[in-house]
All heavy atoms as a GROMACS GRO file, in nm:
protein
  580
    1MET      N    1  -5.130  -0.391   2.012
    1MET     CA    2  -5.070  -0.489   2.098
    1MET      C    3  -4.926  -0.519   2.058
    1MET      O    4  -4.859  -0.589   2.127
    1MET     CB    5  -5.150  -0.618   2.095
    1MET     CG    6  -5.283  -0.608   2.166
    1MET     SD    7  -5.367  -0.766   2.176
    1MET     CE    8  -5.252  -0.862   2.271
    2GLY      N    9  -4.884  -0.474   1.946
    2GLY     CA   10  -4.750  -0.507   1.900
    2GLY      C   11  -4.754  -0.621   1.801
    2GLY      O   12  -4.858  -0.658   1.749
    3LYS      N   13  -4.639  -0.679   1.775
    3LYS     CA   14  -4.629  -0.784   1.675
    3LYS      C   15  -4.650  -0.920   1.741
    3LYS      O   16  -4.576  -0.958   1.832
    3LYS     CB   17  -4.494  -0.778   1.607
    3LYS     CG   18  -4.482  -0.867   1.488
    3LYS     CD   19  -4.356  -0.839   1.412
    3LYS     CE   20  -4.354  -0.925   1.288
    3LYS     NZ   21  -4.241  -0.891   1.203
    4LEU      N   22  -4.751  -0.993   1.697
    4LEU     CA   23  -4.781  -1.126   1.748
    4LEU      C   24  -4.765  -1.228   1.637
    4LEU      O   25  -4.788  -1.197   1.521
    4LEU     CB   26  -4.926  -1.134   1.798
    4LEU     CG   27  -4.967  -1.045   1.912
    4LEU    CD1   28  -5.117  -1.059   1.936
    4LEU    CD2   29  -4.892  -1.080   2.038
    5SER      N   30  -4.731  -1.350   1.675
    5SER     CA   31  -4.727  -1.455   1.575
    5SER      C   32  -4.871  -1.488   1.534
    5SER      O   33  -4.966  -1.461   1.608
    5SER     CB   34  -4.658  -1.580   1.629
    5SER     OG   35  -4.739  -1.644   1.725
    6ALA      N   36  -4.887  -1.546   1.417
    6ALA     CA   37  -5.021  -1.579   1.368
    6ALA      C   38  -5.090  -1.676   1.462
    6ALA      O   39  -5.210  -1.666   1.486
    6ALA     CB   40  -5.012  -1.637   1.228
    7ARG      N   41  -5.017  -1.771   1.517
    7ARG     CA   42  -5.076  -1.870   1.607
    7ARG      C   43  -5.128  -1.804   1.735
    7ARG      O   44  -5.241  -1.831   1.779
    7ARG     CB   45  -4.973  -1.977   1.642
    7ARG     CG   46  -5.033  -2.092   1.722
    7ARG     CD   47  -4.930  -2.195   1.758
    7ARG     NE   48  -4.861  -2.143   1.876
    7ARG     CZ   49  -4.735  -2.166   1.905
    7ARG    NH1   50  -4.660  -2.236   1.824
    7ARG    NH2   51  -4.681  -2.117   2.013
    8VAL      N   52  -5.050  -1.714   1.792
    8VAL     CA   53  -5.092  -1.644   1.914
    8VAL      C   54  -5.212  -1.556   1.884
    8VAL      O   55  -5.310  -1.553   1.960
    8VAL     CB   56  -4.976  -1.561   1.973
    8VAL    CG1   57  -5.024  -1.472   2.086
    8VAL    CG2   58  -4.864  -1.653   2.019
    9ARG      N   59  -5.207  -1.483   1.773
    9ARG     CA   60  -5.319  -1.396   1.735
    9ARG      C   61  -5.448  -1.475   1.716
    9ARG      O   62  -5.554  -1.437   1.765
    9ARG     CB   63  -5.284  -1.321   1.606
    9ARG     CG   64  -5.393  -1.225   1.562
    9ARG     CD   65  -5.380  -1.184   1.418
    9ARG     NE   66  -5.389  -1.301   1.332
    9ARG     CZ   67  -5.300  -1.332   1.237
    9ARG    NH1   68  -5.198  -1.254   1.214
    9ARG    NH2   69  -5.317  -1.439   1.163
   10ASP      N   70  -5.439  -1.589   1.647
   10ASP     CA   71  -5.558  -1.671   1.623
   10ASP      C   72  -5.614  -1.728   1.752
   10ASP      O   73  -5.736  -1.730   1.772
   10ASP     CB   74  -5.527  -1.785   1.525
   10ASP     CG   75  -5.499  -1.733   1.385
   10ASP    OD1   76  -5.537  -1.618   1.355
   10ASP    OD2   77  -5.440  -1.810   1.306
   11ARG      N   78  -5.528  -1.771   1.842
   11ARG     CA   79  -5.576  -1.823   1.971
   11ARG      C   80  -5.638  -1.713   2.056
   11ARG      O   81  -5.737  -1.735   2.125
   11ARG     CB   82  -5.462  -1.891   2.046
   11ARG     CG   83  -5.428  -2.024   1.987
   11ARG     CD   84  -5.334  -2.100   2.072
   11ARG     NE   85  -5.308  -2.231   2.014
   11ARG     CZ   86  -5.216  -2.312   2.057
   11ARG    NH1   87  -5.140  -2.278   2.160
   11ARG    NH2   88  -5.198  -2.429   2.000
   12LEU      N   89  -5.580  -1.595   2.052
   12LEU     CA   90  -5.636  -1.482   2.125
   12LEU      C   91  -5.774  -1.446   2.072
   12LEU      O   92  -5.868  -1.424   2.147
   12LEU     CB   93  -5.543  -1.361   2.117
   12LEU     CG   94  -5.589  -1.235   2.187
   12LEU    CD1   95  -5.606  -1.259   2.336
   12LEU    CD2   96  -5.489  -1.123   2.163
   13TRP      N   97  -5.790  -1.444   1.938
   13TRP     CA   98  -5.919  -1.414   1.876
   13TRP      C   99  -6.021  -1.521   1.913
   13TRP      O  100  -6.137  -1.489   1.942
   13TRP     CB  101  -5.905  -1.401   1.726
   13TRP     CG  102  -6.032  -1.365   1.657
   13TRP    CD1  103  -6.101  -1.440   1.568
   13TRP    CD2  104  -6.110  -1.245   1.672
   13TRP    NE1  105  -6.214  -1.374   1.526
   13TRP    CE2  106  -6.222  -1.255   1.588
   13TRP    CE3  107  -6.093  -1.131   1.748
   13TRP    CZ2  108  -6.317  -1.154   1.579
   13TRP    CZ3  109  -6.189  -1.031   1.739
   13TRP    CH2  110  -6.299  -1.044   1.656
   14GLU      N  111  -5.982  -1.648   1.914
   14GLU     CA  112  -6.073  -1.756   1.956
   14GLU      C  113  -6.120  -1.734   2.098
   14GLU      O  114  -6.238  -1.750   2.129
   14GLU     CB  115  -6.004  -1.891   1.944
   14GLU     CG  116  -5.984  -1.939   1.804
   14GLU     CD  117  -5.902  -2.067   1.798
   14GLU    OE1  118  -5.886  -2.134   1.903
   14GLU    OE2  119  -5.853  -2.101   1.690
   15ARG      N  120  -6.029  -1.696   2.185
   15ARG     CA  121  -6.065  -1.672   2.326
   15ARG      C  122  -6.158  -1.553   2.339
   15ARG      O  123  -6.256  -1.555   2.413
   15ARG     CB  124  -5.941  -1.651   2.410
   15ARG     CG  125  -5.972  -1.633   2.555
   15ARG     CD  126  -5.850  -1.627   2.639
   15ARG     NE  127  -5.886  -1.604   2.777
   15ARG     CZ  128  -5.801  -1.578   2.873
   15ARG    NH1  129  -5.673  -1.575   2.848
   15ARG    NH2  130  -5.842  -1.557   2.994
   16VAL      N  131  -6.130  -1.446   2.267
   16VAL     CA  132  -6.216  -1.327   2.271
   16VAL      C  133  -6.357  -1.363   2.227
   16VAL      O  134  -6.455  -1.327   2.292
   16VAL     CB  135  -6.158  -1.214   2.183
   16VAL    CG1  136  -6.259  -1.104   2.160
   16VAL    CG2  137  -6.032  -1.158   2.246
   17THR      N  138  -6.371  -1.435   2.114
   17THR     CA  139  -6.504  -1.469   2.064
   17THR      C  140  -6.575  -1.566   2.157
   17THR      O  141  -6.696  -1.560   2.171
   17THR     CB  142  -6.497  -1.526   1.922
   17THR    OG1  143  -6.411  -1.639   1.918
   17THR    CG2  144  -6.447  -1.420   1.825
   18ARG      N  145  -6.501  -1.655   2.221
   18ARG     CA  146  -6.562  -1.752   2.313
   18ARG      C  147  -6.612  -1.683   2.440
   18ARG      O  148  -6.719  -1.716   2.492
   18ARG     CB  149  -6.459  -1.860   2.347
   18ARG     CG  150  -6.514  -1.972   2.434
   18ARG     CD  151  -6.411  -2.080   2.463
   18ARG     NE  152  -6.299  -2.027   2.538
   18ARG     CZ  153  -6.173  -2.027   2.497
   18ARG    NH1  154  -6.141  -2.076   2.379
   18ARG    NH2  155  -6.076  -1.978   2.573
   19GLU      N  156  -6.537  -1.586   2.491
   19GLU     CA  157  -6.570  -1.519   2.617
   19GLU      C  158  -6.649  -1.390   2.598
   19GLU      O  159  -6.676  -1.320   2.694
   19GLU     CB  160  -6.440  -1.487   2.694
   19GLU     CG  161  -6.353  -1.605   2.723
   19GLU     CD  162  -6.414  -1.701   2.824
   19GLU    OE1  163  -6.492  -1.655   2.910
   19GLU    OE2  164  -6.385  -1.820   2.816
   20LEU      N  165  -6.689  -1.359   2.477
   20LEU     CA  166  -6.748  -1.231   2.443
   20LEU      C  167  -6.880  -1.201   2.515
   20LEU      O  168  -6.904  -1.088   2.554
   20LEU     CB  169  -6.770  -1.225   2.291
   20LEU     CG  170  -6.804  -1.092   2.230
   20LEU    CD1  171  -6.696  -0.990   2.259
   20LEU    CD2  172  -6.820  -1.109   2.080
   21GLY      N  173  -6.962  -1.302   2.533
   21GLY     CA  174  -7.092  -1.280   2.595
   21GLY      C  175  -7.177  -1.191   2.507
   21GLY      O  176  -7.182  -1.208   2.386
   22PRO      N  177  -7.244  -1.089   2.565
   22PRO     CA  178  -7.331  -1.002   2.485
   22PRO      C  179  -7.255  -0.889   2.415
   22PRO      O  180  -7.316  -0.805   2.351
   22PRO     CB  181  -7.426  -0.945   2.589
   22PRO     CG  182  -7.345  -0.940   2.713
   22PRO     CD  183  -7.256  -1.062   2.707
   23GLY      N  184  -7.123  -0.886   2.426
   23GLY     CA  185  -7.045  -0.776   2.369
   23GLY      C  186  -7.017  -0.792   2.220
   23GLY      O  187  -7.068  -0.882   2.154
   24ARG      N  188  -6.934  -0.704   2.170
   24ARG     CA  189  -6.894  -0.704   2.030
   24ARG      C  190  -6.742  -0.687   2.022
   24ARG      O  191  -6.682  -0.624   2.108
   24ARG     CB  192  -6.958  -0.586   1.956
   24ARG     CG  193  -7.108  -0.591   1.954
   24ARG     CD  194  -7.159  -0.465   1.889
   24ARG     NE  195  -7.305  -0.466   1.886
   24ARG     CZ  196  -7.375  -0.365   1.842
   24ARG    NH1  197  -7.318  -0.256   1.798
   24ARG    NH2  198  -7.507  -0.372   1.840
   25ALA      N  199  -6.684  -0.742   1.916
   25ALA     CA  200  -6.540  -0.728   1.897
   25ALA      C  201  -6.508  -0.713   1.749
   25ALA      O  202  -6.577  -0.766   1.663
   25ALA     CB  203  -6.469  -0.851   1.953
   26VAL      N  204  -6.402  -0.638   1.723
   26VAL     CA  205  -6.352  -0.618   1.587
   26VAL      C  206  -6.202  -0.646   1.590
   26VAL      O  207  -6.131  -0.595   1.677
   26VAL     CB  208  -6.376  -0.473   1.538
   26VAL    CG1  209  -6.315  -0.452   1.400
   26VAL    CG2  210  -6.523  -0.440   1.539
   27LEU      N  211  -6.157  -0.728   1.496
   27LEU     CA  212  -6.014  -0.755   1.482
   27LEU      C  213  -5.970  -0.702   1.347
   27LEU      O  214  -6.026  -0.738   1.244
   27LEU     CB  215  -5.986  -0.905   1.489
   27LEU     CG  216  -5.842  -0.947   1.460
   27LEU    CD1  217  -5.751  -0.901   1.573
   27LEU    CD2  218  -5.833  -1.097   1.443
   28VAL      N  219  -5.873  -0.613   1.350
   28VAL     CA  220  -5.813  -0.561   1.227
   28VAL      C  221  -5.666  -0.600   1.235
   28VAL      O  222  -5.596  -0.565   1.328
   28VAL     CB  223  -5.826  -0.407   1.217
   28VAL    CG1  224  -5.762  -0.357   1.089
   28VAL    CG2  225  -5.972  -0.366   1.224
   29ARG      N  226  -5.622  -0.678   1.134
   29ARG     CA  227  -5.484  -0.725   1.136
   29ARG      C  228  -5.416  -0.698   1.004
   29ARG      O  229  -5.481  -0.695   0.899
   29ARG     CB  230  -5.478  -0.873   1.170
   29ARG     CG  231  -5.552  -0.961   1.074
   29ARG     CD  232  -5.550  -1.104   1.123
   29ARG     NE  233  -5.648  -1.181   1.052
   29ARG     CZ  234  -5.618  -1.278   0.968
   29ARG    NH1  235  -5.494  -1.312   0.948
   29ARG    NH2  236  -5.714  -1.343   0.905
   30ALA      N  237  -5.286  -0.676   1.010
   30ALA     CA  238  -5.208  -0.652   0.890
   30ALA      C  239  -5.210  -0.776   0.802
   30ALA      O  240  -5.206  -0.888   0.851
   30ALA     CB  241  -5.064  -0.615   0.927
   31GLU      N  242  -5.218  -0.753   0.673
   31GLU     CA  243  -5.228  -0.863   0.577
   31GLU      C  244  -5.155  -0.821   0.449
   31GLU      O  245  -5.154  -0.703   0.414
   31GLU     CB  246  -5.375  -0.892   0.548
   31GLU     CG  247  -5.403  -1.020   0.477
   31GLU     CD  248  -5.386  -1.142   0.565
   31GLU    OE1  249  -5.416  -1.136   0.684
   31GLU    OE2  250  -5.342  -1.244   0.512
   32ALA      N  251  -5.096  -0.918   0.382
   32ALA     CA  252  -5.026  -0.889   0.256
   32ALA      C  253  -5.127  -0.893   0.141
   32ALA      O  254  -5.129  -0.985   0.060
   32ALA     CB  255  -4.915  -0.990   0.234
   33ASN      N  256  -5.215  -0.793   0.136
   33ASN     CA  257  -5.312  -0.782   0.027
   33ASN      C  258  -5.317  -0.637  -0.020
   33ASN      O  259  -5.242  -0.552   0.028
   33ASN     CB  260  -5.451  -0.832   0.072
   33ASN     CG  261  -5.508  -0.755   0.189
   33ASN    OD1  262  -5.467  -0.645   0.220
   33ASN    ND2  263  -5.604  -0.814   0.257
   34GLU      N  264  -5.403  -0.610  -0.116
   34GLU     CA  265  -5.410  -0.476  -0.175
   34GLU      C  266  -5.442  -0.369  -0.071
   34GLU      O  267  -5.389  -0.259  -0.073
   34GLU     CB  268  -5.517  -0.477  -0.285
   34GLU     CG  269  -5.523  -0.350  -0.364
   34GLU     CD  270  -5.621  -0.359  -0.480
   34GLU    OE1  271  -5.675  -0.468  -0.505
   34GLU    OE2  272  -5.643  -0.257  -0.544
   35GLN      N  273  -5.529  -0.403   0.022
   35GLN     CA  274  -5.573  -0.307   0.123
   35GLN      C  275  -5.471  -0.293   0.236
   35GLN      O  276  -5.461  -0.189   0.298
   35GLN     CB  277  -5.708  -0.351   0.178
   35GLN     CG  278  -5.776  -0.250   0.265
   35GLN     CD  279  -5.919  -0.291   0.297
   35GLN    OE1  280  -5.964  -0.398   0.260
   35GLN    NE2  281  -5.990  -0.205   0.366
   36GLY      N  282  -5.399  -0.400   0.266
   36GLY     CA  283  -5.299  -0.396   0.372
   36GLY      C  284  -5.348  -0.446   0.506
   36GLY      O  285  -5.272  -0.454   0.601
   37TYR      N  286  -5.478  -0.477   0.517
   37TYR     CA  287  -5.531  -0.532   0.641
   37TYR      C  288  -5.655  -0.615   0.615
   37TYR      O  289  -5.715  -0.610   0.508
   37TYR     CB  290  -5.563  -0.421   0.743
   37TYR     CG  291  -5.667  -0.321   0.700
   37TYR    CD1  292  -5.802  -0.345   0.725
   37TYR    CD2  293  -5.632  -0.203   0.638
   37TYR    CE1  294  -5.899  -0.253   0.687
   37TYR    CE2  295  -5.727  -0.111   0.600
   37TYR     CZ  296  -5.861  -0.136   0.624
   37TYR     OH  297  -5.956  -0.046   0.586
   38THR      N  298  -5.693  -0.695   0.715
   38THR     CA  299  -5.812  -0.779   0.711
   38THR      C  300  -5.898  -0.746   0.832
   38THR      O  301  -5.845  -0.720   0.940
   38THR     CB  302  -5.772  -0.928   0.715
   38THR    OG1  303  -5.694  -0.957   0.600
   38THR    CG2  304  -5.894  -1.018   0.715
   39VAL      N  305  -6.029  -0.748   0.815
   39VAL     CA  306  -6.123  -0.716   0.922
   39VAL      C  307  -6.204  -0.839   0.957
   39VAL      O  308  -6.251  -0.910   0.868
   39VAL     CB  309  -6.219  -0.603   0.878
   39VAL    CG1  310  -6.320  -0.571   0.987
   39VAL    CG2  311  -6.142  -0.479   0.837
   40GLU      N  312  -6.220  -0.866   1.087
   40GLU     CA  313  -6.307  -0.973   1.134
   40GLU      C  314  -6.399  -0.917   1.242
   40GLU      O  315  -6.357  -0.834   1.323
   40GLU     CB  316  -6.224  -1.088   1.192
   40GLU     CG  317  -6.135  -1.154   1.090
   40GLU     CD  318  -6.056  -1.270   1.147
   40GLU    OE1  319  -6.114  -1.345   1.230
   40GLU    OE2  320  -5.940  -1.285   1.110
   41LEU      N  321  -6.525  -0.959   1.240
   41LEU     CA  322  -6.624  -0.912   1.336
   41LEU      C  323  -6.678  -1.030   1.417
   41LEU      O  324  -6.692  -1.140   1.365
   41LEU     CB  325  -6.742  -0.847   1.263
   41LEU     CG  326  -6.714  -0.729   1.172
   41LEU    CD1  327  -6.841  -0.689   1.099
   41LEU    CD2  328  -6.659  -0.613   1.250
   42ALA      N  329  -6.710  -1.004   1.542
   42ALA     CA  330  -6.776  -1.104   1.626
   42ALA      C  331  -6.878  -1.032   1.714
   42ALA      O  332  -6.850  -0.926   1.768
   42ALA     CB  333  -6.675  -1.178   1.713
   43GLY      N  334  -6.996  -1.088   1.725
   43GLY     CA  335  -7.100  -1.031   1.810
   43GLY      C  336  -7.184  -0.924   1.744
   43GLY      O  337  -7.268  -0.863   1.809
   44TRP      N  338  -7.162  -0.897   1.617
   44TRP     CA  339  -7.239  -0.796   1.545
   44TRP      C  340  -7.351  -0.865   1.470
   44TRP      O  341  -7.326  -0.941   1.378
   44TRP     CB  342  -7.152  -0.721   1.446
   44TRP     CG  343  -7.043  -0.641   1.509
   44TRP    CD1  344  -6.921  -0.686   1.547
   44TRP    CD2  345  -7.047  -0.503   1.543
   44TRP    NE1  346  -6.849  -0.584   1.602
   44TRP    CE2  347  -6.924  -0.471   1.600
   44TRP    CE3  348  -7.144  -0.405   1.529
   44TRP    CZ2  349  -6.894  -0.343   1.645
   44TRP    CZ3  350  -7.115  -0.278   1.573
   44TRP    CH2  351  -6.991  -0.248   1.631
   45ASN      N  352  -7.474  -0.838   1.505
   45ASN     CA  353  -7.589  -0.896   1.436
   45ASN      C  354  -7.637  -0.809   1.321
   45ASN      O  355  -7.710  -0.855   1.235
   45ASN     CB  356  -7.704  -0.920   1.533
   45ASN     CG  357  -7.668  -1.026   1.634
   45ASN    OD1  358  -7.597  -1.120   1.603
   45ASN    ND2  359  -7.716  -1.009   1.754
   46ASP      N  360  -7.596  -0.683   1.320
   46ASP     CA  361  -7.646  -0.590   1.218
   46ASP      C  362  -7.539  -0.548   1.118
   46ASP      O  363  -7.558  -0.457   1.041
   46ASP     CB  364  -7.705  -0.466   1.285
   46ASP     CG  365  -7.603  -0.390   1.367
   46ASP    OD1  366  -7.496  -0.446   1.399
   46ASP    OD2  367  -7.630  -0.273   1.401
   47ARG      N  368  -7.423  -0.617   1.117
   47ARG     CA  369  -7.315  -0.584   1.025
   47ARG      C  370  -7.250  -0.711   0.972
   47ARG      O  371  -7.256  -0.815   1.035
   47ARG     CB  372  -7.208  -0.500   1.093
   47ARG     CG  373  -7.260  -0.368   1.138
   47ARG     CD  374  -7.159  -0.295   1.223
   47ARG     NE  375  -7.225  -0.186   1.291
   47ARG     CZ  376  -7.200  -0.059   1.268
   47ARG    NH1  377  -7.109  -0.025   1.180
   47ARG    NH2  378  -7.264   0.035   1.332
   48GLU      N  379  -7.189  -0.696   0.855
   48GLU     CA  380  -7.112  -0.806   0.799
   48GLU      C  381  -6.995  -0.749   0.721
   48GLU      O  382  -6.998  -0.634   0.676
   48GLU     CB  383  -7.198  -0.892   0.707
   48GLU     CG  384  -7.243  -0.822   0.580
   48GLU     CD  385  -7.326  -0.910   0.489
   48GLU    OE1  386  -7.338  -1.031   0.515
   48GLU    OE2  387  -7.380  -0.856   0.391
   49VAL      N  388  -6.891  -0.828   0.707
   49VAL     CA  389  -6.774  -0.787   0.629
   49VAL      C  390  -6.797  -0.833   0.486
   49VAL      O  391  -6.830  -0.948   0.461
   49VAL     CB  392  -6.645  -0.849   0.686
   49VAL    CG1  393  -6.526  -0.812   0.598
   49VAL    CG2  394  -6.622  -0.802   0.828
   50VAL      N  395  -6.781  -0.741   0.392
   50VAL     CA  396  -6.797  -0.772   0.250
   50VAL      C  397  -6.668  -0.737   0.177
   50VAL      O  398  -6.596  -0.645   0.216
   50VAL     CB  399  -6.917  -0.698   0.186
   50VAL    CG1  400  -7.048  -0.746   0.244
   50VAL    CG2  401  -6.904  -0.549   0.203
   51ASP      N  402  -6.639  -0.812   0.073
   51ASP     CA  403  -6.521  -0.788  -0.009
   51ASP      C  404  -6.565  -0.723  -0.140
   51ASP      O  405  -6.643  -0.782  -0.215
   51ASP     CB  406  -6.449  -0.920  -0.036
   51ASP     CG  407  -6.318  -0.898  -0.108
   51ASP    OD1  408  -6.323  -0.872  -0.230
   51ASP    OD2  409  -6.213  -0.906  -0.043
   52LEU      N  410  -6.520  -0.603  -0.167
   52LEU     CA  411  -6.554  -0.532  -0.289
   52LEU      C  412  -6.426  -0.505  -0.367
   52LEU      O  413  -6.348  -0.416  -0.333
   52LEU     CB  414  -6.625  -0.400  -0.258
   52LEU     CG  415  -6.758  -0.412  -0.186
   52LEU    CD1  416  -6.810  -0.276  -0.146
   52LEU    CD2  417  -6.860  -0.482  -0.274
   53ASP      N  418  -6.401  -0.587  -0.467
   53ASP     CA  419  -6.282  -0.574  -0.552
   53ASP      C  420  -6.152  -0.570  -0.471
   53ASP      O  421  -6.064  -0.488  -0.496
   53ASP     CB  422  -6.292  -0.449  -0.641
   53ASP     CG  423  -6.404  -0.457  -0.742
   53ASP    OD1  424  -6.436  -0.570  -0.784
   53ASP    OD2  425  -6.460  -0.353  -0.777
   54GLY      N  426  -6.141  -0.657  -0.372
   54GLY     CA  427  -6.019  -0.665  -0.293
   54GLY      C  428  -6.016  -0.579  -0.169
   54GLY      O  429  -5.921  -0.583  -0.092
   55PHE      N  430  -6.119  -0.499  -0.148
   55PHE     CA  431  -6.126  -0.415  -0.029
   55PHE      C  432  -6.234  -0.466   0.064
   55PHE      O  433  -6.347  -0.489   0.022
   55PHE     CB  434  -6.157  -0.268  -0.066
   55PHE     CG  435  -6.044  -0.201  -0.137
   55PHE    CD1  436  -6.044  -0.193  -0.275
   55PHE    CD2  437  -5.938  -0.148  -0.067
   55PHE    CE1  438  -5.940  -0.132  -0.342
   55PHE    CE2  439  -5.833  -0.087  -0.132
   55PHE     CZ  440  -5.834  -0.079  -0.271
   56GLN      N  441  -6.198  -0.485   0.191
   56GLN     CA  442  -6.295  -0.532   0.289
   56GLN      C  443  -6.360  -0.412   0.356
   56GLN      O  444  -6.292  -0.321   0.403
   56GLN     CB  445  -6.229  -0.619   0.394
   56GLN     CG  446  -6.190  -0.753   0.342
   56GLN     CD  447  -6.145  -0.843   0.456
   56GLN    OE1  448  -6.089  -0.797   0.554
   56GLN    NE2  449  -6.171  -0.970   0.441
   57LEU      N  450  -6.493  -0.415   0.360
   57LEU     CA  451  -6.570  -0.310   0.423
   57LEU      C  452  -6.673  -0.372   0.517
   57LEU      O  453  -6.716  -0.485   0.497
   57LEU     CB  454  -6.644  -0.226   0.318
   57LEU     CG  455  -6.556  -0.160   0.212
   57LEU    CD1  456  -6.643  -0.101   0.102
   57LEU    CD2  457  -6.470  -0.053   0.273
   58SER      N  458  -6.714  -0.297   0.617
   58SER     CA  459  -6.820  -0.341   0.706
   58SER      C  460  -6.951  -0.281   0.657
   58SER      O  461  -6.963  -0.159   0.645
   58SER     CB  462  -6.792  -0.294   0.849
   58SER     OG  463  -6.899  -0.324   0.933
   59ARG      N  464  -7.046  -0.367   0.627
   59ARG     CA  465  -7.176  -0.321   0.576
   59ARG      C  466  -7.281  -0.333   0.686
   59ARG      O  467  -7.291  -0.434   0.753
   59ARG     CB  468  -7.218  -0.405   0.456
   59ARG     CG  469  -7.356  -0.370   0.406
   59ARG     CD  470  -7.392  -0.433   0.275
   59ARG     NE  471  -7.373  -0.577   0.276
   59ARG     CZ  472  -7.382  -0.651   0.166
   59ARG    NH1  473  -7.406  -0.596   0.049
   59ARG    NH2  474  -7.366  -0.780   0.173
   60ILE      N  475  -7.358  -0.226   0.703
   60ILE     CA  476  -7.469  -0.227   0.798
   60ILE      C  477  -7.589  -0.285   0.726
   60ILE      O  478  -7.629  -0.237   0.619
   60ILE     CB  479  -7.500  -0.086   0.850
   60ILE    CG1  480  -7.377  -0.030   0.921
   60ILE    CG2  481  -7.620  -0.089   0.943
   60ILE    CD1  482  -7.390   0.116   0.960
   61LEU      N  483  -7.648  -0.389   0.782
   61LEU     CA  484  -7.761  -0.456   0.720
   61LEU      C  485  -7.891  -0.385   0.752
   61LEU      O  486  -7.906  -0.323   0.857
   61LEU     CB  487  -7.768  -0.601   0.769
   61LEU     CG  488  -7.644  -0.685   0.740
   61LEU    CD1  489  -7.654  -0.818   0.813
   61LEU    CD2  490  -7.628  -0.707   0.592
   62LYS      N  491  -7.986  -0.395   0.661
   62LYS     CA  492  -8.118  -0.339   0.683
   62LYS      C  493  -8.189  -0.417   0.792
   62LYS      O  494  -8.160  -0.534   0.815
   62LYS     CB  495  -8.202  -0.348   0.556
   62LYS     CG  496  -8.152  -0.263   0.443
   62LYS     CD  497  -8.244  -0.281   0.323
   62LYS     CE  498  -8.195  -0.204   0.204
   62LYS     NZ  499  -8.281  -0.226   0.087
   63LYS      N  500  -8.284  -0.354   0.857
   63LYS     CA  501  -8.364  -0.425   0.956
   63LYS      C  502  -8.433  -0.542   0.890
   63LYS      O  503  -8.483  -0.531   0.778
   63LYS     CB  504  -8.469  -0.333   1.019
   63LYS     CG  505  -8.413  -0.238   1.118
   63LYS     CD  506  -8.523  -0.166   1.193
   63LYS     CE  507  -8.462  -0.082   1.302
   63LYS     NZ  508  -8.564  -0.025   1.387
   64GLY      N  509  -8.434  -0.656   0.958
   64GLY     CA  510  -8.497  -0.775   0.903
   64GLY      C  511  -8.401  -0.862   0.823
   64GLY      O  512  -8.430  -0.976   0.794
   65ASN      N  513  -8.284  -0.809   0.787
   65ASN     CA  514  -8.187  -0.885   0.710
   65ASN      C  515  -8.066  -0.922   0.796
   65ASN      O  516  -7.959  -0.947   0.743
   65ASN     CB  517  -8.136  -0.805   0.589
   65ASN     CG  518  -8.243  -0.790   0.484
   65ASN    OD1  519  -8.338  -0.867   0.481
   65ASN    ND2  520  -8.232  -0.691   0.400
   66HIS      N  521  -8.081  -0.923   0.926
   66HIS     CA  522  -7.968  -0.950   1.015
   66HIS      C  523  -7.918  -1.092   0.994
   66HIS      O  524  -7.994  -1.184   0.970
   66HIS     CB  525  -8.009  -0.930   1.160
   66HIS     CG  526  -8.040  -0.788   1.191
   66HIS    ND1  527  -8.070  -0.746   1.317
   66HIS    CD2  528  -8.045  -0.676   1.116
   66HIS    CE1  529  -8.094  -0.616   1.316
   66HIS    NE2  530  -8.079  -0.573   1.194
   67VAL      N  531  -7.789  -1.106   1.004
   67VAL     CA  532  -7.726  -1.237   0.992
   67VAL      C  533  -7.674  -1.278   1.130
   67VAL      O  534  -7.648  -1.195   1.216
   67VAL     CB  535  -7.607  -1.235   0.892
   67VAL    CG1  536  -7.657  -1.209   0.753
   67VAL    CG2  537  -7.502  -1.136   0.933
   68ARG      N  538  -7.657  -1.404   1.145
   68ARG     CA  539  -7.602  -1.455   1.270
   68ARG      C  540  -7.451  -1.462   1.253
   68ARG      O  541  -7.401  -1.533   1.167
   68ARG     CB  542  -7.659  -1.593   1.297
   68ARG     CG  543  -7.620  -1.648   1.430
   68ARG     CD  544  -7.688  -1.778   1.453
   68ARG     NE  545  -7.663  -1.823   1.586
   68ARG     CZ  546  -7.717  -1.929   1.637
   68ARG    NH1  547  -7.799  -2.002   1.566
   68ARG    NH2  548  -7.689  -1.964   1.760
   69THR      N  549  -7.377  -1.386   1.334
   69THR     CA  550  -7.233  -1.384   1.319
   69THR      C  551  -7.170  -1.498   1.397
   69THR      O  552  -7.219  -1.538   1.501
   69THR     CB  553  -7.175  -1.249   1.369
   69THR    OG1  554  -7.215  -1.230   1.504
   69THR    CG2  555  -7.223  -1.134   1.284
   70THR      N  556  -7.064  -1.548   1.344
   70THR     CA  557  -6.986  -1.651   1.410
   70THR      C  558  -6.841  -1.610   1.406
   70THR      O  559  -6.803  -1.519   1.336
   70THR     CB  560  -7.002  -1.787   1.339
   70THR    OG1  561  -6.958  -1.771   1.203
   70THR    CG2  562  -7.145  -1.836   1.341
   71SER      N  563  -6.758  -1.680   1.482
   71SER     CA  564  -6.615  -1.649   1.476
   71SER      C  565  -6.561  -1.698   1.343
   71SER      O  566  -6.606  -1.797   1.288
   71SER     CB  567  -6.542  -1.715   1.592
   71SER     OG  568  -6.556  -1.854   1.585
   72TYR      N  569  -6.465  -1.628   1.291
   72TYR     CA  570  -6.408  -1.660   1.162
   72TYR      C  571  -6.286  -1.746   1.175
   72TYR      O  572  -6.203  -1.730   1.248
   72TYR     CB  573  -6.372  -1.532   1.087
   72TYR     CG  574  -6.494  -1.453   1.051
   72TYR    CD1  575  -6.549  -1.364   1.140
   72TYR    CD2  576  -6.555  -1.470   0.930
   72TYR    CE1  577  -6.661  -1.293   1.109
   72TYR    CE2  578  -6.668  -1.398   0.897
   72TYR     CZ  579  -6.718  -1.311   0.988
   72TYR     OH  580  -6.831  -1.239   0.957
   0.00000   0.00000   0.00000
């Protein structure tokens, strides 16, 4: 989408998560950290974002261990 201010990006993400319905969304944004980006998930019941020594990864959960995702 190009370069957005943090305020615009956060409001857009809030709107996406609010209007998502049964869908799924992933937000990957540039960040001043070791990895260079941050990952946020919405609508995923079988995945979660985990931090492993400064690196964010998406972990697929085992059946029965699903978490309820919320907007970040």
